[in-house]
ROZAKE-870651 format. One record per atom (N, C-alpha, C, O): residue number from 1; residue in one letter; x, y, z. Coordinates in Angstrom, 3 decimals, decimal comma. Layout:
REM residues N
PT   n res        x        y        z
PT NUM   A        X        Y        Z
...
***
This chain:
REM residues 139
PT   n res        x        y        z
PT   1   M  108,789   69,235   93,877
PT   1   M  108,637   70,285   92,305
PT   1   M  109,607   71,559   92,375
PT   1   M  109,946   71,978   93,481
PT   2   E  109,867   71,917   91,696
PT   2   E  110,636   72,976   91,169
PT   2   E  109,999   74,693   91,006
PT   2   E  108,964   75,199   90,571
PT   3   T  111,320   75,207   91,649
PT   3   T  110,586   76,575   91,373
PT   3   T  111,642   77,323   90,294
PT   3   T  112,844   77,197   90,528
PT   4   F  111,339   77,878   89,453
PT   4   F  112,373   78,728   88,036
PT   4   F  112,664   79,822   89,074
PT   4   F  111,697   80,302   89,665
PT   5   T  113,695   80,190   89,309
PT   5   T  114,566   81,418   89,984
PT   5   T  115,833   81,928   89,074
PT   5   T  116,653   81,346   88,363
PT   6   K  115,576   83,416   89,471
PT   6   K  116,888   84,028   88,137
PT   6   K  116,685   85,434   89,348
PT   6   K  115,742   85,790   90,054
PT   7   Q  118,364   86,058   89,091
PT   7   Q  118,293   87,053   89,952
PT   7   Q  118,561   88,216   88,831
PT   7   Q  118,924   88,107   87,660
PT   8   E  118,255   89,348   89,605
PT   8   E  118,386   90,470   88,455
PT   8   E  118,553   91,789   89,849
PT   8   E  117,914   92,017   90,877
PT   9   K  119,825   92,451   89,145
PT   9   K  120,160   93,555   89,996
PT   9   K  119,501   94,980   89,410
PT   9   K  119,321   95,165   88,207
PT  10   I  119,148   96,025   90,519
PT  10   I  118,530   96,975   89,945
PT  10   I  119,331   98,050   89,623
PT  10   I  120,206   98,456   90,387
PT  11   K  119,097   98,542   88,545
PT  11   K  120,142   99,357   87,978
PT  11   K  119,127  100,949   87,875
PT  11   K  117,947  101,099   88,192
PT  12   F  119,986  101,850   87,384
PT  12   F  119,140  103,250   87,366
PT  12   F  118,025  103,201   86,283
PT  12   F  117,229  104,136   86,374
PT  13   K  117,777  102,262   85,218
PT  13   K  116,789  102,402   84,707
PT  13   K  115,643  102,023   85,140
PT  13   K  114,621  102,475   84,622
PT  14   H  115,588  101,045   86,258
PT  14   H  114,671  100,588   86,764
PT  14   H  113,799  101,497   88,189
PT  14   H  112,832  101,189   88,886
PT  15   V  114,753  102,769   88,150
PT  15   V  114,210  103,408   89,606
PT  15   V  113,679  104,658   89,109
PT  15   V  113,834  104,980   87,931
PT  16   D  112,905  105,565   90,157
PT  16   D  112,243  106,683   90,237
PT  16   D  113,250  107,946   90,869
PT  16   D  114,380  107,743   91,313
PT  17   Y  112,778  108,887   90,824
PT  17   Y  113,869  110,102   91,667
PT  17   Y  113,913  109,496   92,957
PT  17   Y  114,979  109,902   93,419
PT  18   A  113,385  108,775   93,790
PT  18   A  113,394  108,903   95,203
PT  18   A  114,644  107,388   95,011
PT  18   A  115,260  106,989   96,000
PT  19   G  114,793  106,852   93,878
PT  19   G  115,951  105,862   93,952
PT  19   G  115,319  104,695   94,272
PT  19   G  116,098  103,978   94,900
PT  20   I  114,103  104,119   94,094
PT  20   I  113,274  103,148   94,492
PT  20   I  112,803  102,675   93,031
PT  20   I  112,572  103,516   92,162
PT  21   V  112,651  101,121   92,763
PT  21   V  112,324  101,013   91,703
PT  21   V  110,808  101,096   91,459
PT  21   V  109,956  100,494   92,113
PT  22   F  110,556  102,065   90,252
PT  22   F  109,091  102,508   89,648
PT  22   F  108,081  101,299   89,275
PT  22   F  108,313  100,399   88,469
PT  23   Y  107,202  101,436   89,851
PT  23   Y  106,110   99,974   90,177
PT  23   Y  105,985   99,297   88,456
PT  23   Y  105,809   98,082   88,373
PT  24   P  106,061   99,933   87,446
PT  24   P  105,691   99,332   86,187
PT  24   P  107,239   98,603   85,631
PT  24   P  107,300   97,856   84,654
PT  25   R  108,262   98,948   86,359
PT  25   R  109,401   98,264   85,781
PT  25   R  109,324   96,612   86,535
PT  25   R  109,797   95,604   86,010
PT  26   F  108,653   96,654   87,788
PT  26   F  108,309   95,446   88,688
PT  26   F  107,542   94,317   87,432
PT  26   F  107,638   93,093   87,340
PT  27   L  106,983   95,046   86,800
PT  27   L  105,951   94,004   86,089
PT  27   L  106,694   93,712   84,367
PT  27   L  106,152   92,953   83,564
PT  28   E  107,683   94,295   84,133
PT  28   E  108,774   94,317   83,129
PT  28   E  109,611   93,145   83,420
PT  28   E  109,931   92,422   82,477
PT  29   M  110,119   92,791   84,958
PT  29   M  110,737   91,832   85,471
PT  29   M  110,071   90,705   85,432
PT  29   M  110,551   89,664   84,984
PT  30   L  108,891   90,821   85,906
PT  30   L  108,011   89,424   85,658
PT  30   L  107,990   89,059   84,269
PT  30   L  108,466   88,006   83,844
PT  31   N  107,387   90,015   83,501
PT  31   N  107,353   89,523   82,364
PT  31   N  108,788   88,723   81,670
PT  31   N  108,576   87,633   81,140
PT  32   D  110,009   89,178   81,673
PT  32   D  111,279   88,673   81,817
PT  32   D  111,481   87,682   82,462
PT  32   D  112,227   86,998   81,761
PT  33   L  111,223   87,024   83,631
PT  33   L  110,937   85,876   84,602
PT  33   L  110,279   84,881   83,310
PT  33   L  110,844   83,990   82,675
PT  34   V  108,979   85,364   83,205
PT  34   V  108,312   84,672   82,824
PT  34   V  108,815   84,179   81,309
PT  34   V  108,948   82,964   81,159
PT  35   E  109,064   84,948   80,319
PT  35   E  109,860   84,660   79,239
PT  35   E  110,816   83,638   79,171
PT  35   E  110,762   82,664   78,421
PT  36   D  111,932   83,969   80,205
PT  36   D  113,211   83,310   80,712
PT  36   D  112,805   81,536   80,836
PT  36   D  113,400   80,602   80,299
PT  37   W  111,750   81,500   81,620
PT  37   W  110,725   80,326   82,079
PT  37   W  110,798   79,329   81,150
PT  37   W  111,274   78,196   81,221
PT  38   F  110,043   80,150   79,928
PT  38   F  109,627   79,301   78,857
PT  38   F  110,766   79,090   77,697
PT  38   F  110,663   78,246   76,807
PT  39   E  111,642   79,805   77,818
PT  39   E  113,105   79,600   77,142
PT  39   E  113,617   78,539   77,727
PT  39   E  113,606   77,439   77,174
PT  40   E  114,141   78,750   78,956
PT  40   E  114,829   77,677   79,817
PT  40   E  114,752   76,215   80,148
PT  40   E  115,506   75,260   79,960
PT  41   A  113,247   76,422   80,863
PT  41   A  113,150   75,289   81,435
PT  41   A  111,762   74,616   80,618
PT  41   A  111,423   73,470   80,915
PT  42   L  111,074   75,310   79,692
PT  42   L  110,168   74,630   78,958
PT  42   L  110,223   74,577   77,506
PT  42   L  109,342   74,331   76,682
PT  43   E  111,750   74,932   77,349
PT  43   E  112,324   75,007   75,696
PT  43   E  111,433   75,269   74,844
PT  43   E  111,110   74,498   73,940
PT  44   R  110,837   76,635   75,090
PT  44   R  109,905   77,002   74,317
PT  44   R  109,795   78,430   74,010
PT  44   R  108,699   78,990   74,036
PT  45   P  111,163   79,207   73,644
PT  45   P  111,449   80,195   73,336
PT  45   P  110,603   81,326   72,626
PT  45   P  110,301   81,255   71,434
PT  46   F  110,247   82,371   73,447
PT  46   F  109,022   83,727   72,793
PT  46   F  109,633   83,701   71,368
PT  46   F  108,670   83,729   70,603
PT  47   S  110,685   83,663   70,718
PT  47   S  111,447   83,907   69,379
PT  47   S  110,725   82,988   68,344
PT  47   S  110,607   83,254   67,148
PT  48   K  110,352   82,089   68,847
PT  48   K  110,001   80,795   68,220
PT  48   K  108,429   80,799   67,996
PT  48   K  107,834   80,817   66,918
PT  49   M  107,842   80,773   69,428
PT  49   M  106,508   80,633   70,043
PT  49   M  105,537   81,648   69,159
PT  49   M  104,371   81,439   68,823
PT  50   H  106,259   82,664   68,918
PT  50   H  105,255   83,597   68,537
PT  50   H  105,183   83,891   67,193
PT  50   H  104,752   84,946   66,728
PT  51   E  105,797   82,529   66,294
PT  51   E  105,733   82,932   64,902
PT  51   E  103,847   82,116   65,001
PT  51   E  103,187   82,432   64,011
PT  52   T  103,369   81,554   65,632
PT  52   T  102,303   81,228   65,519
PT  52   T  101,479   80,918   66,850
PT  52   T  100,362   80,424   66,692
PT  53   N  101,832   81,111   67,865
PT  53   N  101,491   81,280   69,163
PT  53   N  101,688   82,321   70,048
PT  53   N  102,531   83,191   69,825
PT  54   G  100,902   82,313   71,153
PT  54   G  101,407   83,502   72,352
PT  54   G  101,020   82,768   73,410
PT  54   G  100,446   81,680   73,446
PT  55   I  101,395   83,481   74,271
PT  55   I  101,022   83,419   76,033
PT  55   I  100,414   84,512   76,643
PT  55   I  100,457   84,478   77,873
PT  56   P   99,952   85,313   76,226
PT  56   P   99,501   86,410   76,987
PT  56   P   98,741   86,371   78,454
PT  56   P   97,904   85,589   78,904
PT  57   T   99,291   87,375   78,932
PT  57   T   98,473   87,526   80,320
PT  57   T   97,232   87,934   80,295
PT  57   T   96,817   88,837   79,569
PT  58   V   96,344   87,067   81,365
PT  58   V   95,038   87,753   81,195
PT  58   V   94,398   87,994   82,485
PT  58   V   93,239   88,381   82,636
PT  59   D   95,352   87,702   83,519
PT  59   D   95,367   87,878   84,996
PT  59   D   96,444   88,238   85,964
PT  59   D   97,520   87,647   86,055
PT  60   L   96,097   89,160   86,611
PT  60   L   97,677   89,851   87,361
PT  60   L   97,112   90,306   88,685
PT  60   L   96,305   91,224   88,832
PT  61   K   97,696   89,462   89,734
PT  61   K   97,432   90,058   91,184
PT  61   K   99,176   90,300   91,481
PT  61   K  100,160   89,584   91,295
PT  62   V   98,977   91,692   92,034
PT  62   V  100,841   91,936   92,696
PT  62   V  100,475   92,523   93,972
PT  62   V   99,573   93,356   94,070
PT  63   Q  100,911   92,255   94,594
PT  63   Q  101,201   93,168   96,249
PT  63   Q  102,545   93,383   96,220
PT  63   Q  103,442   92,677   95,760
PT  64   F  102,585   94,688   96,892
PT  64   F  104,243   95,415   96,747
PT  64   F  104,661   95,244   98,150
PT  64   F  103,885   95,910   98,835
PT  65   K  105,435   94,721   98,803
PT  65   K  105,666   94,605   99,960
PT  65   K  106,627   95,509  100,430
PT  65   K  106,552   96,239  101,419
PT  66   N  107,732   95,360   99,449
PT  66   N  108,825   96,270  100,501
PT  66   N  109,311   97,528   99,065
PT  66   N  108,486   97,673   98,163
PT  67   A  110,119   98,012   99,030
PT  67   A  111,013   99,103   98,310
PT  67   A  111,876   98,271   97,925
PT  67   A  112,114   97,419   98,781
PT  68   A  112,520   98,155   96,861
PT  68   A  113,707   97,675   95,960
PT  68   A  114,427   98,968   95,635
PT  68   A  113,885   99,902   95,043
PT  69   R  115,715   98,965   96,072
PT  69   R  116,705   99,963   95,750
PT  69   R  117,742  100,040   94,728
PT  69   R  118,008   98,892   94,373
PT  70   I  118,379  100,826   94,157
PT  70   I  119,351  100,597   93,376
PT  70   I  120,328   99,938   93,801
PT  70   I  120,703  100,007   94,971
PT  71   G  120,961   99,099   92,780
PT  71   G  122,070   98,274   93,241
PT  71   G  121,905   97,065   94,167
PT  71   G  122,857   96,359   94,498
PT  72   E  120,434   96,835   94,632
PT  72   E  120,331   95,414   95,331
PT  72   E  119,703   94,265   93,970
PT  72   E  118,984   94,474   92,993
PT  73   I  120,259   93,256   94,404
PT  73   I  120,021   92,249   93,773
PT  73   I  118,709   91,327   94,247
PT  73   I  118,644   90,776   95,345
PT  74   L  117,875   91,275   93,413
PT  74   L  116,737   90,431   93,609
PT  74   L  116,503   89,049   93,130
PT  74   L  116,583   88,847   91,918
PT  75   T  116,212   88,033   93,967
PT  75   T  115,709   86,802   93,403
PT  75   T  114,570   86,734   92,922
PT  75   T  113,621   86,772   93,705
PT  76   K  114,415   86,654   91,992
PT  76   K  112,701   86,270   91,266
PT  76   K  112,356   85,081   91,306
PT  76   K  113,249   84,481   90,707
PT  77   K  111,402   84,168   91,738
PT  77   K  110,819   83,029   91,729
PT  77   K  109,680   82,935   91,109
PT  77   K  108,775   83,767   91,179
PT  78   L  109,669   81,727   90,354
PT  78   L  108,375   81,353   89,838
PT  78   L  107,853   80,112   89,593
PT  78   L  108,667   79,365   89,050
PT  79   W  106,567   79,542   89,846
PT  79   W  106,147   78,381   90,190
PT  79   W  104,714   78,203   89,873
PT  79   W  103,989   79,161   90,144
PT  80   V  104,190   77,189   89,366
PT  80   V  102,992   76,741   89,011
PT  80   V  101,919   76,306   89,812
PT  80   V  102,025   75,166   90,263
PT  81   K  100,459   77,239   90,218
PT  81   K   99,622   76,958   91,092
PT  81   K   98,732   76,000   90,594
PT  81   K   98,284   75,049   91,234
PT  82   E   98,514   76,261   89,529
PT  82   E   97,428   75,494   88,737
PT  82   E   97,691   75,439   86,909
PT  82   E   97,816   76,418   86,174
PT  83   L   97,714   74,175   86,568
PT  83   L   97,396   73,909   85,139
PT  83   L   95,917   73,374   84,986
PT  83   L   95,239   72,564   85,618
PT  84   K   95,639   74,415   83,537
PT  84   K   94,523   73,840   82,953
PT  84   K   94,592   73,709   81,625
PT  84   K   95,608   74,096   81,049
PT  85   T   93,860   73,319   81,132
PT  85   T   93,959   72,960   79,614
PT  85   T   94,537   73,812   78,481
PT  85   T   95,140   73,438   77,475
PT  86   S   94,289   74,757   78,789
PT  86   S   94,917   76,120   78,065
PT  86   S   95,668   77,331   78,614
PT  86   S   96,198   78,259   78,004
PT  87   S   95,570   77,061   80,053
PT  87   S   96,081   77,941   80,839
PT  87   S   96,771   77,822   82,180
PT  87   S   96,393   76,957   82,970
PT  88   I   97,843   78,709   82,503
PT  88   I   98,733   78,353   83,635
PT  88   I   98,349   79,331   84,470
PT  88   I   98,210   80,480   84,050
PT  89   V   98,132   79,006   85,743
PT  89   V   98,320   80,150   87,197
PT  89   V   99,457   79,887   87,801
PT  89   V   99,765   78,833   88,357
PT  90   C  100,252   81,112   87,662
PT  90   C  101,726   80,930   88,286
PT  90   C  101,617   82,011   89,552
PT  90   C  101,022   83,088   89,534
PT  91   G  102,378   81,403   90,682
PT  91   G  102,795   82,039   91,900
PT  91   G  104,290   82,966   91,312
PT  91   G  105,008   82,712   90,346
PT  92   F  104,369   83,944   92,189
PT  92   F  106,140   84,674   92,044
PT  92   F  105,674   85,498   93,122
PT  92   F  104,647   86,003   93,576
PT  93   Q  107,700   85,333   93,447
PT  93   Q  107,857   86,541   94,801
PT  93   Q  109,458   86,940   94,309
PT  93   Q  110,480   86,372   93,924
PT  94   F  109,163   87,732   94,475
PT  94   F  110,773   88,610   94,279
PT  94   F  111,186   88,794   95,473
PT  94   F  110,277   89,120   96,236
PT  95   V  112,524   88,688   96,085
PT  95   V  112,897   88,591   97,533
PT  95   V  114,385   89,494   97,098
PT  95   V  114,926   89,370   95,999
PT  96   N  114,866   90,357   98,142
PT  96   N  116,072   91,204   98,266
PT  96   N  117,246   90,073   99,209
PT  96   N  117,086   88,929   99,634
PT  97   Q  118,160   90,812   99,253
PT  97   Q  119,393   89,993   99,463
PT  97   Q  118,970   89,918  101,380
PT  97   Q  119,239   88,957  102,101
PT  98   N  118,356   91,048  101,776
PT  98   N  117,914   90,396  103,313
PT  98   N  116,501   89,300  103,447
PT  98   N  115,928   89,046  104,507
PT  99   E  116,197   88,843  102,316
PT  99   E  115,233   87,651  102,512
PT  99   E  113,972   88,463  102,692
PT  99   E  113,018   87,784  103,071
PT 100   Q  113,709   89,882  102,496
PT 100   Q  112,553   90,516  102,456
PT 100   Q  111,728   90,196  101,412
PT 100   Q  112,367   89,972  100,384
PT 101   T  110,573   90,096  101,303
PT 101   T  109,938   89,854  100,145
PT 101   T  109,509   91,183   99,773
PT 101   T  108,835   91,775  100,616
PT 102   V  109,782   91,823   98,593
PT 102   V  109,711   92,884   97,956
PT 102   V  107,927   92,956   96,935
PT 102   V  107,052   93,819   96,866
PT 103   L  108,090   91,589   96,320
PT 103   L  106,686   91,607   95,673
PT 103   L  106,471   90,230   95,495
PT 103   L  107,311   89,342   95,355
PT 104   E  104,658   90,125   95,526
PT 104   E  104,604   88,554   95,049
PT 104   E  102,972   88,375   94,727
PT 104   E  102,152   89,066   95,332
PT 105   G  102,696   87,704   94,044
PT 105   G  101,728   87,853   93,237
PT 105   G  101,156   86,455   92,570
PT 105   G  101,477   85,318   92,915
PT 106   E  100,363   86,771   91,679
PT 106   E   99,923   85,571   90,801
PT 106   E   99,736   86,181   89,562
PT 106   E   99,484   87,386   89,535
PT 107   V   99,835   85,432   88,363
PT 107   V   99,622   85,734   87,106
PT 107   V   99,183   84,634   86,371
PT 107   V   99,789   83,570   86,495
PT 108   T   98,225   84,723   85,627
PT 108   T   97,459   83,717   84,709
PT 108   T   97,758   83,994   83,361
PT 108   T   97,397   85,069   82,881
PT 109   L   98,542   82,935   82,500
PT 109   L   98,753   82,794   81,367
PT 109   L   98,125   82,068   80,452
PT 109   L   98,137   80,851   80,637
PT 110   V   97,465   82,565   79,319
PT 110   V   96,923   81,532   78,507
PT 110   V   97,304   81,082   77,299
PT 110   V   97,071   81,896   76,405
PT 111   N   97,901   79,888   76,886
PT 111   N   98,427   79,430   75,601
PT 111   N   97,405   80,130   74,588
PT 111   N   96,278   80,035   75,076
PT 112   V   97,377   80,830   73,299
PT 112   V   96,850   80,873   72,236
PT 112   V   97,315   80,722   70,946
PT 112   V   98,535   80,678   70,787
PT 113   K   96,352   80,608   69,697
PT 113   K   97,072   80,169   68,420
PT 113   K   96,679   81,681   67,908
PT 113   K   95,755   82,373   68,334
PT 114   I   97,460   81,949   67,062
PT 114   I   97,575   83,101   66,315
PT 114   I   97,056   82,624   64,970
PT 114   I   97,718   81,692   64,513
PT 115   E   96,046   83,025   64,229
PT 115   E   95,801   82,907   62,832
PT 115   E   96,559   83,518   61,829
PT 115   E   97,043   84,634   62,017
PT 116   E   96,716   82,898   60,770
PT 116   E   97,664   83,371   59,705
PT 116   E   97,702   84,486   58,882
PT 116   E   98,455   84,770   57,951
PT 117   D   96,577   85,186   59,479
PT 117   D   96,202   86,753   59,160
PT 117   D   96,671   87,850   60,369
PT 117   D   96,627   89,079   60,418
PT 118   R   97,075   86,956   61,189
PT 118   R   97,336   87,587   62,765
PT 118   R   96,357   88,692   63,178
PT 118   R   96,726   89,794   63,585
PT 119   Q   95,433   88,417   63,081
PT 119   Q   94,059   89,393   63,153
PT 119   Q   93,055   88,832   64,074
PT 119   Q   92,004   89,427   64,311
PT 120   S   93,405   87,536   64,671
PT 120   S   92,650   86,745   65,515
PT 120   S   93,506   85,974   66,276
PT 120   S   94,523   85,446   65,827
PT 121   I   93,010   85,871   67,746
PT 121   I   93,662   84,721   68,485
PT 121   I   92,799   83,623   69,190
PT 121   I   91,957   84,197   69,880
PT 122   K   92,713   82,594   69,258
PT 122   K   91,860   81,771   70,350
PT 122   K   92,824   80,893   71,247
PT 122   K   93,978   80,641   70,900
PT 123   A   92,245   80,435   72,461
PT 123   A   92,859   80,007   73,384
PT 123   A   92,967   78,389   72,764
PT 123   A   91,996   77,788   72,303
PT 124   E   94,186   77,896   72,847
PT 124   E   94,597   76,308   72,521
PT 124   E   95,224   75,714   73,507
PT 124   E   96,041   76,311   74,208
PT 125   A   94,891   74,410   73,673
PT 125   A   95,206   73,304   74,602
PT 125   A   96,809   73,300   74,641
PT 125   A   97,458   73,719   73,683
PT 126   F   97,281   72,907   75,560
PT 126   F   98,599   72,934   75,776
PT 126   F   98,703   71,181   75,216
PT 126   F   97,941   70,243   75,450
PT 127   N  100,048   71,250   74,355
PT 127   N  100,215   69,484   74,018
PT 127   N  100,621   68,541   75,307
PT 127   N  100,840   69,037   76,412
PT 128   E  100,680   67,473   75,110
PT 128   E  101,171   66,558   76,076
PT 128   E  102,486   66,743   76,726
PT 128   E  102,686   66,481   77,912
PT 129   E  103,365   67,198   75,922
PT 129   E  105,113   67,507   76,155
PT 129   E  104,963   68,614   77,131
PT 129   E  105,489   68,482   78,237
PT 130   M  104,237   69,796   76,812
PT 130   M  104,280   70,947   77,540
PT 130   M  103,659   70,930   78,643
PT 130   M  104,076   71,643   79,556
PT 131   K  102,421   70,047   78,840
PT 131   K  101,871   69,262   80,009
PT 131   K  103,080   68,763   81,274
PT 131   K  103,220   69,029   82,468
PT 132   E  103,614   68,148   80,552
PT 132   E  104,517   67,451   81,510
PT 132   E  105,474   68,421   81,881
PT 132   E  105,868   68,422   83,047
PT 133   K  105,912   69,250   81,069
PT 133   K  107,347   69,998   81,396
PT 133   K  106,540   71,051   82,536
PT 133   K  107,126   71,215   83,606
PT 134   I  105,711   71,497   82,406
PT 134   I  105,133   72,382   83,508
PT 134   I  104,644   71,968   84,556
PT 134   I  104,591   72,717   85,531
PT 135   N  104,136   70,582   84,614
PT 135   N  104,021   69,808   85,428
PT 135   N  105,050   69,701   86,588
PT 135   N  104,749   69,288   87,707
PT 136   N  106,260   70,100   86,229
PT 136   N  107,394   69,728   86,982
PT 136   N  107,433   70,859   88,009
PT 136   N  107,865   70,634   89,139
PT 137   Y  106,980   72,103   87,639
PT 137   Y  106,741   73,516   88,414
PT 137   Y  105,563   73,602   89,246
PT 137   Y  105,267   74,671   89,780
PT 138   I  104,814   72,472   89,409
PT 138   I  103,534   72,753   89,979
PT 138   I  103,827   72,587   91,634
PT 138   I  104,500   71,671   92,108
PT 139   K  103,214   73,608   92,377
PT 139   K  103,594   73,663   93,734
PT 139   K  102,233   73,106   94,712
PT 139   K  102,330   73,066   95,938
***
């Protein structure tokens, strides 16, 4: 099975006064990874999906293993641990150039339908086409 992989260079905007990544920036990097996975691998870009649907994070487990410093390049990896009717449990890992794990964890995403009035949302099952694409990333 496949792992979705992207690289990201740590920039000044990511770091704190000590020159290491400020932890909320890691969560933004994770969200970018999820968004890229949906657009590039699942052919469901957020720009189109969010007209009628969404994929909010409902659970997040993160372990910070090593500091990441300005100038380093991280390899960000994402895979599927479990596919349910309307949710996905994904594993993720960020690795530095020395093959050290910087960050790892698990994120649960739920496929939701956004009502026309945009005032309410409810879980919606993935269609068969999406399930097939997601299945390619199950480890």
